[in-house]
C-alpha positions, 0 to 999 in steps of 0.5 A: 483360645489358649485352652483350645490350643493347649488341648489340641497341642496335647492331642497332637503330642499323643498322636505323635507318640503313636506314630511309627517314627516315634516308636522306632526312634524310642526303640533305637534310643533304648538299644543305644542306652543299653549298649555299653560299648557305645556308652563308654565311647560317648563318655570318653568323647565327652571327657575329651571335650571337657579336656579340650575346653580346658586346654583352649583356655591357655593354648592356641586352637592350632597348638599340637595339644589341641589338634591331638585332642580334636583328633581323639574326639573325631576318632571316638565319633567315627567309632560311635557312628560305625555301630549299626544301631547308631546308623539306625537311630540316626535314620529314625531321628531323621525320619521323625524330624521330617515328620515334625517339619511336615507338621510345622509346615502345615500348621504355619501355612495359613 
């Protein structure tokens, strides 16, 4: 039984890789990785999150310092999400997740 399930899982994985949803998602993912402006903003956001985590160790979550960093993080996220490629990637991710949800429902509906 386990061998059959493993084989079928592998076949499903290979079919998913052939899907237009997966191919589109991977294409946009590569474009994101190659966009230096986006990568710089993502790095800046990540560093701000680390800074926020450090500050929260000794400051109140409603302190001015914390609120300022949260605003900077939100500004970075707004800039990141304003790129057309990010919008396309998010749409492709949503479509791929919808495909996975559809498969899950079919598998689990016995």
